Steps between C-alpha positions, in 0.01 A plus 500: 500500500241230408258602229579870481353699207714709269364823668599376852854395389800716563772307325810636680338437840371159404847391382658628820232311710545186301878488555463582873249222541734251324771596741280484798372159412849364439443444139803417271326595178208717383345389160304771312322319205269686258216294338226613272270641756702535809849503655583199753732576778661204677757466774739213551511455873690210652560368145137488400312745272181640646242738332521827679289755297346587177567841330313681233628415150454868397814573721715236325721727311531766773611246755764353265638832408531625858680173611733534204582860578561400870758230372665731238372288208370623165142560545440539125638150417209246513630222277802378685575364845658740735672443843589767757500602876292716728631641824191509716481713815345284771493611863860601589672310218507441127378174353658395169223363254593336181254549217444291196270602219398256235265569199218240453150486344325755714771747573815462714523277806704660779674297780646695794754293698538636856847481628426555876827375638443663840296187602755254392684303770853419387596298814628154401366356824146592416488332161359172630781277411518213739782508760729247358472627153541861624834416662628356153363790309689746723810283455454503125458873466819576709702266260781648298377363182237282350148518346187550703171453310172658622220354277119516468229618285454874421366706789601235785739733687824402357648851506401538865694184585792612309508841668452354835809291445693808381373697804642222730850506347541871396822653612729779399758237441293352215445621153149391425366564146150421374358470141128566502218565272349699675674581825224422753675605824752786518756407772774745598846367458414258208594557141173446330492487118183551323484310186379710205521530125728815543777283625527359145630157625337162537469342854806290477710776373389724803575213737855465360546885534387481870747216574784729391378736782646272776159390653504267811130427455308536188117477478357400177129586466427221281703231301321534172716304248788262451774756462388681832493158675858426378643827609327478841635149554848599391495798745385271778794279449757778501445683824175660484184430686211511256138530611251460210130438448352257256141421400451118558236258621693377807857474639604182310351651170751781544796252435313349217451839354867587524577169325263579234676838450817299404696536840700185564412298798836508657505896492153506653616274783811704561325837511166438676470555872124551572175496313171625632155488347220696637127572491281748673216397715223742590457545867156449648353828648549480879171679554263268304678162485307217658572126582398264228501127404721399221331316207620152395676646197715726711561230761651277238688780325673618824503171682289667788344327794137451457444713817741769396416850608517728206370840422328693235351856478177683395622835405444819701559879486856456634609288186284669236275191508774282352553288819888553473730770622865482383697217359806304618759296301542110540831364387627177343877476545779291366842543660773382283714242697765247397235226431302740275809612316564134418148458372529807292820387346395141429129514396442565128121525458261766657258219599761300693627828654162589631458143635831501691471848636135477609589379837806724551276809528565649846174714513208335331236738356208275596627439857564880555157590353337233724652671803345835395156321478521349842634824653189678366714728274311410182212280385509154326333652190763784471790249553366269233453785257857616543647141475321409183 
């Protein structure tokens, strides 16, 4: 695909080849970006964008038109953003690909998000939560009511954690309902609601409607505003188990965020059961990783022994020369016990709350990341990058 001329280029074939390459390499996204003289193609693999190929600019409009037709979009509309889906035949299955088209200076940028759920392991025991915290996590998700918050930045695997929890507790005796935008995993037996403009209701109104459907467990794809947070807290206190995600900077910041939304401290204390915050660490390629000596900065950052055995990688054909192959989550966990409930109910400022709860975290992100470094799972550089 690199440097092909207009005459050598078969557009349909090249699009097919590009998508197959993305799936084969485990890419989550394919970025097709036209510039003045060329089209740049980049793949997001293990969370990092990597340049993959350059396509002839003369084929820009044809590439865009074909992808729009594949997704059922309006190929004549070039001045507005469009979103759609492609069902792509790959081996003996269909892979769902979400497409986003956005006009900009040199044409329309296209991002293809590959929803290859066949590769996702939804086993709660394989998430990587340390043993003591995993016991409490399982206990929390089998509760009759309460609020469980799965937090982290965008793209850190929160949805996988949520669905691993649901997979653990699924039963014909439970009415499990999810509110999602978009639905990432289609699981038989769950009532999964795709949020869309066609529903003609805001998030909180949809949530109230679902609560009239007698759910035992309700999954909220994201708590977005104060009204949604209040409805979720109320439901968690009246006989429903609520599992929700939230974008925060750490587990304690989650509580501060709820307070900033106007939720009273005593309600947070009464509803909350468990908070997890997660990051994703890239895993060193097992083929090319090599022993290394940590530098003084990393020794200080992770409190490593000076003779610590750590690893790095050089890149090889097995990892597409990135040095990494795959990712794994690392968790910071706050389990809500009686002492924490008392702290939540009596501490007024966010600063004092963070100070008091800092030493109550049951799974510390730095300690858990350090374990991955010393186990040779990831490198010091990668760990430092994800923790900054």
